[in-house]
A tleap script that builds the chain and sets N, CA, C and O, in Angstrom:
source leaprc.protein.ff14SB
mol = sequence {
  NMET LYS VAL LYS PRO MET ASP ASP ARG VAL
  LEU VAL SER PHE VAL ALA GLU GLU THR LYS
  THR ALA GLY GLY ILE ILE ILE PRO ASP SER
  ALA LYS GLU LYS PRO THR THR GLY GLU VAL
  VAL ALA VAL GLY THR ASP GLU GLU LEU LYS
  GLU LEU VAL LYS VAL GLY ASP LYS VAL LEU
  PHE GLY LYS TYR GLY GLY GLU GLU ILE SER
  PHE ASP GLY ASN ASP TYR LYS ILE ILE GLN
  ARG SER ASP ILE LEU ALA VAL ILE GLU CASP
}
set mol.1.N position { -21.325 -73.343 5.897 }
set mol.1.CA position { -21.193 -72.184 5.492 }
set mol.1.C position { -22.342 -72.114 4.472 }
set mol.1.O position { -22.778 -73.137 3.944 }
set mol.2.N position { -22.858 -70.801 4.188 }
set mol.2.CA position { -23.779 -70.531 3.222 }
set mol.2.C position { -23.773 -69.375 2.494 }
set mol.2.O position { -23.689 -68.303 3.093 }
set mol.3.N position { -23.858 -69.414 1.136 }
set mol.3.CA position { -23.771 -68.077 0.001 }
set mol.3.C position { -25.021 -67.005 0.014 }
set mol.3.O position { -26.165 -67.153 -0.417 }
set mol.4.N position { -24.540 -66.121 0.517 }
set mol.4.CA position { -25.567 -65.194 0.339 }
set mol.4.C position { -25.053 -63.709 -0.541 }
set mol.4.O position { -24.241 -62.867 -0.157 }
set mol.5.N position { -25.812 -63.742 -1.789 }
set mol.5.CA position { -25.431 -62.632 -2.597 }
set mol.5.C position { -25.684 -61.567 -2.204 }
set mol.5.O position { -26.634 -61.505 -1.423 }
set mol.6.N position { -25.057 -60.446 -2.516 }
set mol.6.CA position { -24.991 -58.858 -2.150 }
set mol.6.C position { -25.570 -58.170 -3.559 }
set mol.6.O position { -25.507 -58.616 -4.705 }
set mol.7.N position { -26.163 -56.914 -3.065 }
set mol.7.CA position { -27.043 -56.017 -3.855 }
set mol.7.C position { -27.604 -56.679 -4.806 }
set mol.7.O position { -28.285 -57.617 -4.391 }
set mol.8.N position { -27.569 -56.509 -6.273 }
set mol.8.CA position { -28.204 -57.023 -7.149 }
set mol.8.C position { -27.859 -57.898 -8.080 }
set mol.8.O position { -27.825 -57.870 -9.310 }
set mol.9.N position { -27.501 -59.021 -6.907 }
set mol.9.CA position { -26.575 -60.436 -7.669 }
set mol.9.C position { -27.936 -61.495 -6.994 }
set mol.9.O position { -28.691 -61.467 -6.022 }
set mol.10.N position { -27.676 -62.382 -8.180 }
set mol.10.CA position { -28.723 -63.731 -7.792 }
set mol.10.C position { -27.671 -64.911 -7.816 }
set mol.10.O position { -26.632 -64.793 -8.464 }
set mol.11.N position { -27.961 -66.037 -7.103 }
set mol.11.CA position { -27.095 -67.225 -6.974 }
set mol.11.C position { -27.909 -68.419 -7.673 }
set mol.11.O position { -28.896 -68.925 -7.139 }
set mol.12.N position { -27.450 -68.786 -8.804 }
set mol.12.CA position { -28.349 -69.632 -9.417 }
set mol.12.C position { -27.330 -71.098 -9.522 }
set mol.12.O position { -26.103 -71.182 -9.584 }
set mol.13.N position { -28.451 -72.237 -9.512 }
set mol.13.CA position { -27.778 -73.681 -9.818 }
set mol.13.C position { -28.195 -74.044 -11.362 }
set mol.13.O position { -29.290 -73.884 -11.900 }
set mol.14.N position { -27.154 -74.507 -11.830 }
set mol.14.CA position { -27.360 -75.012 -13.176 }
set mol.14.C position { -28.673 -75.961 -13.449 }
set mol.14.O position { -28.434 -77.048 -12.923 }
set mol.15.N position { -29.502 -75.965 -13.848 }
set mol.15.CA position { -30.526 -77.032 -14.593 }
set mol.15.C position { -29.989 -77.996 -15.451 }
set mol.15.O position { -29.550 -77.641 -16.545 }
set mol.16.N position { -29.960 -79.351 -15.051 }
set mol.16.CA position { -29.635 -80.407 -15.832 }
set mol.16.C position { -30.543 -80.327 -17.116 }
set mol.16.O position { -31.768 -80.207 -17.102 }
set mol.17.N position { -29.498 -80.439 -18.553 }
set mol.17.CA position { -30.329 -80.297 -19.756 }
set mol.17.C position { -30.099 -81.889 -20.402 }
set mol.17.O position { -29.192 -82.645 -20.054 }
set mol.18.N position { -30.966 -82.138 -21.245 }
set mol.18.CA position { -30.921 -83.255 -21.784 }
set mol.18.C position { -29.472 -83.882 -22.530 }
set mol.18.O position { -28.908 -83.300 -23.457 }
set mol.19.N position { -29.030 -85.097 -21.967 }
set mol.19.CA position { -27.668 -85.478 -22.759 }
set mol.19.C position { -27.911 -86.602 -23.476 }
set mol.19.O position { -27.097 -87.525 -23.482 }
set mol.20.N position { -29.311 -86.656 -24.309 }
set mol.20.CA position { -29.425 -87.501 -25.359 }
set mol.20.C position { -30.285 -86.916 -26.372 }
set mol.20.O position { -31.399 -86.451 -26.132 }
set mol.21.N position { -29.705 -86.955 -27.565 }
set mol.21.CA position { -30.527 -86.233 -28.527 }
set mol.21.C position { -31.651 -87.112 -28.839 }
set mol.21.O position { -31.795 -88.236 -28.358 }
set mol.22.N position { -32.451 -86.538 -29.678 }
set mol.22.CA position { -33.544 -86.850 -30.313 }
set mol.22.C position { -33.416 -88.211 -30.899 }
set mol.22.O position { -34.123 -89.163 -30.568 }
set mol.23.N position { -32.380 -88.249 -31.875 }
set mol.23.CA position { -31.680 -89.639 -32.803 }
set mol.23.C position { -31.244 -90.443 -31.805 }
set mol.23.O position { -30.913 -91.535 -32.265 }
set mol.24.N position { -31.073 -90.347 -30.370 }
set mol.24.CA position { -30.375 -91.369 -29.632 }
set mol.24.C position { -29.073 -91.250 -29.220 }
set mol.24.O position { -28.603 -92.142 -28.514 }
set mol.25.N position { -28.221 -90.039 -29.625 }
set mol.25.CA position { -26.692 -89.843 -29.477 }
set mol.25.C position { -26.509 -89.301 -28.016 }
set mol.25.O position { -26.977 -88.264 -27.546 }
set mol.26.N position { -25.796 -90.148 -27.466 }
set mol.26.CA position { -25.706 -89.505 -25.799 }
set mol.26.C position { -24.479 -88.546 -25.998 }
set mol.26.O position { -23.463 -88.905 -26.593 }
set mol.27.N position { -24.651 -87.314 -25.460 }
set mol.27.CA position { -23.761 -86.402 -25.839 }
set mol.27.C position { -23.068 -86.375 -24.226 }
set mol.27.O position { -23.616 -86.174 -23.142 }
set mol.28.N position { -21.607 -86.672 -24.579 }
set mol.28.CA position { -20.535 -86.447 -23.021 }
set mol.28.C position { -20.397 -85.177 -22.339 }
set mol.28.O position { -20.464 -84.061 -22.854 }
set mol.29.N position { -20.187 -85.481 -21.071 }
set mol.29.CA position { -20.248 -83.854 -20.335 }
set mol.29.C position { -19.394 -83.109 -21.008 }
set mol.29.O position { -19.735 -81.966 -21.311 }
set mol.30.N position { -17.930 -83.675 -21.430 }
set mol.30.CA position { -16.907 -82.743 -21.918 }
set mol.30.C position { -17.337 -81.961 -23.271 }
set mol.30.O position { -16.678 -80.982 -23.620 }
set mol.31.N position { -18.505 -82.423 -24.068 }
set mol.31.CA position { -18.673 -81.977 -25.327 }
set mol.31.C position { -20.062 -81.033 -24.797 }
set mol.31.O position { -20.679 -80.520 -25.731 }
set mol.32.N position { -20.473 -80.825 -23.742 }
set mol.32.CA position { -21.495 -79.850 -23.378 }
set mol.32.C position { -21.336 -78.546 -23.360 }
set mol.32.O position { -20.428 -78.318 -22.560 }
set mol.33.N position { -21.769 -77.479 -23.854 }
set mol.33.CA position { -21.698 -76.071 -23.115 }
set mol.33.C position { -22.370 -76.035 -21.909 }
set mol.33.O position { -23.062 -77.002 -21.590 }
set mol.34.N position { -22.267 -74.996 -21.133 }
set mol.34.CA position { -22.657 -74.580 -19.885 }
set mol.34.C position { -24.042 -74.223 -20.108 }
set mol.34.O position { -24.340 -73.595 -21.124 }
set mol.35.N position { -24.866 -74.541 -19.310 }
set mol.35.CA position { -26.492 -74.317 -19.554 }
set mol.35.C position { -26.570 -72.649 -19.210 }
set mol.35.O position { -25.842 -72.041 -18.425 }
set mol.36.N position { -27.735 -72.068 -20.082 }
set mol.36.CA position { -27.908 -71.007 -19.899 }
set mol.36.C position { -29.135 -70.904 -19.059 }
set mol.36.O position { -29.706 -69.814 -19.103 }
set mol.37.N position { -29.644 -71.823 -18.309 }
set mol.37.CA position { -30.803 -71.921 -17.580 }
set mol.37.C position { -30.498 -72.107 -16.173 }
set mol.37.O position { -29.350 -72.493 -15.952 }
set mol.38.N position { -31.399 -71.891 -14.970 }
set mol.38.CA position { -30.693 -72.091 -13.987 }
set mol.38.C position { -32.026 -71.898 -12.580 }
set mol.38.O position { -33.051 -71.231 -12.718 }
set mol.39.N position { -31.748 -72.450 -11.668 }
set mol.39.CA position { -32.768 -72.067 -10.672 }
set mol.39.C position { -32.462 -71.167 -9.556 }
set mol.39.O position { -31.576 -71.711 -8.896 }
set mol.40.N position { -32.764 -70.129 -9.084 }
set mol.40.CA position { -32.367 -69.238 -8.162 }
set mol.40.C position { -32.384 -69.767 -6.856 }
set mol.40.O position { -33.391 -70.274 -6.363 }
set mol.41.N position { -31.177 -69.652 -6.216 }
set mol.41.CA position { -31.080 -70.438 -4.851 }
set mol.41.C position { -30.896 -69.281 -3.951 }
set mol.41.O position { -31.371 -69.477 -2.832 }
set mol.42.N position { -30.466 -68.392 -4.086 }
set mol.42.CA position { -30.494 -66.906 -3.355 }
set mol.42.C position { -30.784 -65.728 -4.188 }
set mol.42.O position { -30.653 -65.695 -5.412 }
set mol.43.N position { -31.272 -64.556 -3.277 }
set mol.43.CA position { -31.376 -63.455 -4.045 }
set mol.43.C position { -30.904 -62.382 -3.306 }
set mol.43.O position { -31.375 -62.227 -2.180 }
set mol.44.N position { -29.962 -61.514 -3.770 }
set mol.44.CA position { -28.975 -60.220 -3.199 }
set mol.44.C position { -30.259 -59.644 -2.235 }
set mol.44.O position { -31.308 -60.246 -2.004 }
set mol.45.N position { -29.900 -58.430 -1.792 }
set mol.45.CA position { -30.246 -57.497 -0.690 }
set mol.45.C position { -31.235 -56.495 -1.672 }
set mol.45.O position { -32.325 -56.157 -1.210 }
set mol.46.N position { -30.954 -56.174 -2.611 }
set mol.46.CA position { -31.736 -55.252 -3.565 }
set mol.46.C position { -33.311 -55.629 -3.248 }
set mol.46.O position { -33.689 -56.800 -3.274 }
set mol.47.N position { -34.010 -54.759 -3.009 }
set mol.47.CA position { -35.516 -54.761 -2.819 }
set mol.47.C position { -36.041 -55.072 -3.805 }
set mol.47.O position { -36.562 -56.182 -3.914 }
set mol.48.N position { -36.043 -54.096 -4.869 }
set mol.48.CA position { -36.628 -54.155 -6.286 }
set mol.48.C position { -36.448 -55.810 -6.742 }
set mol.48.O position { -37.340 -56.531 -7.189 }
set mol.49.N position { -34.995 -56.183 -6.486 }
set mol.49.CA position { -34.855 -57.292 -7.327 }
set mol.49.C position { -35.468 -58.477 -6.502 }
set mol.49.O position { -35.768 -59.493 -7.128 }
set mol.50.N position { -35.655 -58.436 -5.296 }
set mol.50.CA position { -36.174 -59.305 -4.627 }
set mol.50.C position { -37.972 -59.597 -5.034 }
set mol.50.O position { -38.456 -60.728 -5.078 }
set mol.51.N position { -38.748 -58.328 -5.298 }
set mol.51.CA position { -39.954 -58.430 -5.853 }
set mol.51.C position { -40.179 -59.333 -7.484 }
set mol.51.O position { -41.132 -59.967 -7.938 }
set mol.52.N position { -38.868 -59.025 -8.001 }
set mol.52.CA position { -38.947 -59.694 -9.376 }
set mol.52.C position { -38.435 -61.298 -9.506 }
set mol.52.O position { -38.930 -62.090 -10.309 }
set mol.53.N position { -37.539 -61.568 -8.729 }
set mol.53.CA position { -37.161 -62.648 -8.870 }
set mol.53.C position { -37.107 -63.410 -7.275 }
set mol.53.O position { -36.636 -62.877 -6.270 }
set mol.54.N position { -37.679 -64.701 -7.342 }
set mol.54.CA position { -37.703 -65.081 -5.976 }
set mol.54.C position { -37.089 -66.719 -6.040 }
set mol.54.O position { -37.131 -67.343 -7.100 }
set mol.55.N position { -36.500 -67.342 -4.736 }
set mol.55.CA position { -35.812 -68.314 -4.680 }
set mol.55.C position { -36.709 -69.461 -5.296 }
set mol.55.O position { -37.881 -69.577 -4.940 }
set mol.56.N position { -36.277 -70.097 -5.997 }
set mol.56.CA position { -36.756 -71.251 -6.874 }
set mol.56.C position { -37.356 -71.040 -8.188 }
set mol.56.O position { -37.844 -72.012 -8.765 }
set mol.57.N position { -37.378 -69.875 -8.734 }
set mol.57.CA position { -37.851 -69.240 -9.902 }
set mol.57.C position { -36.742 -69.875 -11.130 }
set mol.57.O position { -35.547 -69.864 -10.832 }
set mol.58.N position { -37.090 -70.339 -12.293 }
set mol.58.CA position { -36.105 -70.415 -13.087 }
set mol.58.C position { -35.917 -69.539 -14.209 }
set mol.58.O position { -36.912 -69.349 -14.907 }
set mol.59.N position { -34.856 -68.970 -14.523 }
set mol.59.CA position { -34.367 -68.170 -15.176 }
set mol.59.C position { -33.282 -68.371 -16.393 }
set mol.59.O position { -32.553 -69.360 -16.466 }
set mol.60.N position { -33.282 -67.388 -17.252 }
set mol.60.CA position { -32.653 -67.392 -18.679 }
set mol.60.C position { -31.692 -66.499 -18.405 }
set mol.60.O position { -32.178 -65.416 -18.079 }
set mol.61.N position { -30.418 -66.526 -18.407 }
set mol.61.CA position { -29.255 -65.717 -18.102 }
set mol.61.C position { -28.318 -65.776 -19.428 }
set mol.61.O position { -28.352 -66.670 -20.273 }
set mol.62.N position { -27.358 -64.478 -19.432 }
set mol.62.CA position { -26.374 -64.562 -20.658 }
set mol.62.C position { -25.424 -65.503 -20.333 }
set mol.62.O position { -24.970 -65.791 -19.225 }
set mol.63.N position { -25.137 -66.013 -21.572 }
set mol.63.CA position { -24.176 -67.378 -21.541 }
set mol.63.C position { -22.754 -66.745 -21.072 }
set mol.63.O position { -21.942 -67.565 -20.643 }
set mol.64.N position { -22.404 -65.534 -21.102 }
set mol.64.CA position { -20.694 -65.164 -20.474 }
set mol.64.C position { -20.814 -64.361 -19.377 }
set mol.64.O position { -19.810 -63.866 -18.864 }
set mol.65.N position { -22.056 -64.142 -18.894 }
set mol.65.CA position { -22.396 -63.133 -17.712 }
set mol.65.C position { -21.939 -63.921 -16.063 }
set mol.65.O position { -21.813 -65.132 -15.880 }
set mol.66.N position { -21.809 -63.129 -15.314 }
set mol.66.CA position { -21.674 -63.845 -13.907 }
set mol.66.C position { -20.270 -64.593 -13.682 }
set mol.66.O position { -19.349 -64.689 -14.494 }
set mol.67.N position { -20.332 -65.033 -12.542 }
set mol.67.CA position { -19.079 -65.783 -11.703 }
set mol.67.C position { -19.225 -67.309 -11.577 }
set mol.67.O position { -20.028 -67.690 -10.726 }
set mol.68.N position { -18.615 -68.179 -12.246 }
set mol.68.CA position { -18.832 -69.453 -11.426 }
set mol.68.C position { -18.112 -69.760 -10.372 }
set mol.68.O position { -16.984 -69.328 -10.132 }
set mol.69.N position { -18.919 -70.721 -9.535 }
set mol.69.CA position { -18.294 -70.961 -8.191 }
set mol.69.C position { -18.478 -72.051 -7.960 }
set mol.69.O position { -19.548 -72.430 -8.437 }
set mol.70.N position { -17.750 -73.066 -7.248 }
set mol.70.CA position { -18.432 -74.366 -6.650 }
set mol.70.C position { -18.334 -74.394 -5.060 }
set mol.70.O position { -17.304 -74.070 -4.470 }
set mol.71.N position { -19.477 -74.803 -4.430 }
set mol.71.CA position { -19.770 -74.732 -3.261 }
set mol.71.C position { -20.453 -76.221 -2.679 }
set mol.71.O position { -21.462 -76.736 -3.161 }
set mol.72.N position { -19.690 -76.751 -1.581 }
set mol.72.CA position { -20.125 -78.135 -1.152 }
set mol.72.C position { -20.709 -78.962 -2.425 }
set mol.72.O position { -21.851 -79.368 -2.642 }
set mol.73.N position { -19.705 -79.049 -3.068 }
set mol.73.CA position { -19.504 -80.074 -4.101 }
set mol.73.C position { -20.606 -79.764 -5.608 }
set mol.73.O position { -20.645 -80.535 -6.567 }
set mol.74.N position { -21.314 -78.642 -5.510 }
set mol.74.CA position { -22.073 -78.240 -6.606 }
set mol.74.C position { -21.609 -77.111 -7.240 }
set mol.74.O position { -20.899 -76.319 -6.621 }
set mol.75.N position { -22.003 -76.872 -8.735 }
set mol.75.CA position { -21.673 -75.633 -9.295 }
set mol.75.C position { -22.659 -74.435 -9.404 }
set mol.75.O position { -23.847 -74.661 -9.634 }
set mol.76.N position { -22.237 -73.272 -9.259 }
set mol.76.CA position { -23.178 -71.915 -9.092 }
set mol.76.C position { -22.546 -71.007 -9.989 }
set mol.76.O position { -21.394 -70.931 -10.417 }
set mol.77.N position { -23.586 -70.334 -10.169 }
set mol.77.CA position { -23.134 -68.861 -10.941 }
set mol.77.C position { -23.993 -67.815 -10.338 }
set mol.77.O position { -25.209 -67.763 -10.154 }
set mol.78.N position { -23.161 -67.114 -10.120 }
set mol.78.CA position { -23.526 -65.685 -9.524 }
set mol.78.C position { -23.401 -64.375 -10.416 }
set mol.78.O position { -22.404 -63.770 -10.810 }
set mol.79.N position { -24.974 -64.112 -10.625 }
set mol.79.CA position { -25.245 -63.260 -11.805 }
set mol.79.C position { -25.501 -62.057 -11.549 }
set mol.79.O position { -26.225 -62.034 -10.554 }
set mol.80.N position { -25.272 -60.958 -11.952 }
set mol.80.CA position { -26.171 -59.591 -11.718 }
set mol.80.C position { -27.509 -59.424 -12.400 }
set mol.80.O position { -27.815 -60.006 -13.441 }
set mol.81.N position { -28.155 -58.724 -11.843 }
set mol.81.CA position { -29.547 -58.313 -12.265 }
set mol.81.C position { -29.772 -58.318 -13.633 }
set mol.81.O position { -30.601 -59.028 -14.202 }
set mol.82.N position { -28.704 -57.177 -14.379 }
set mol.82.CA position { -28.467 -56.982 -15.547 }
set mol.82.C position { -28.319 -58.490 -16.680 }
set mol.82.O position { -28.663 -58.469 -17.862 }
set mol.83.N position { -27.816 -59.537 -16.063 }
set mol.83.CA position { -27.653 -60.709 -16.914 }
set mol.83.C position { -28.567 -61.582 -16.901 }
set mol.83.O position { -28.447 -62.673 -17.458 }
set mol.84.N position { -29.512 -61.240 -16.313 }
set mol.84.CA position { -30.917 -62.156 -16.184 }
set mol.84.C position { -31.702 -61.742 -17.463 }
set mol.84.O position { -31.989 -60.545 -17.454 }
set mol.85.N position { -32.057 -62.325 -18.395 }
set mol.85.CA position { -32.788 -62.437 -19.333 }
set mol.85.C position { -33.972 -62.333 -19.717 }
set mol.85.O position { -34.523 -61.632 -20.566 }
set mol.86.N position { -34.465 -63.442 -18.694 }
set mol.86.CA position { -36.023 -63.932 -18.502 }
set mol.86.C position { -36.399 -64.735 -17.503 }
set mol.86.O position { -35.679 -65.731 -17.436 }
set mol.87.N position { -37.303 -64.688 -16.649 }
set mol.87.CA position { -37.887 -65.495 -15.771 }
set mol.87.C position { -38.751 -66.753 -16.691 }
set mol.87.O position { -39.603 -66.559 -17.558 }
set mol.88.N position { -38.370 -67.706 -16.328 }
set mol.88.CA position { -39.022 -68.725 -17.272 }
set mol.88.C position { -40.346 -69.638 -16.276 }
set mol.88.O position { -40.164 -70.245 -15.221 }
set mol.89.N position { -41.604 -69.472 -17.011 }
set mol.89.CA position { -42.544 -69.649 -16.339 }
set mol.89.C position { -43.309 -71.075 -16.897 }
set mol.89.O position { -43.419 -71.210 -18.116 }
set mol.90.N position { -43.787 -72.040 -16.069 }
set mol.90.CA position { -44.244 -73.265 -16.835 }
set mol.90.C position { -45.587 -73.094 -16.973 }
set mol.90.O position { -46.260 -73.938 -17.564 }
savepdb mol mol.pdb
quit
């Protein structure tokens, strides 16, 4: 089974964040907030969106935007184009 977003939506996998502070304190999963950055896994059918965002891009998105889903044991978020705040370039 495969998830393919429709129209102006993007499927994003969460990027793992550091679980240890600079002082060496380990933060448990239960105390962490959901990340607001992720890697694009699939892009919807909107042609203009496909030119702006590509699979493999890292994006910054709104904290409360989109829908969280679990698929094949992984957590993803389906977000609309308007929820993408920026593409992160290395």
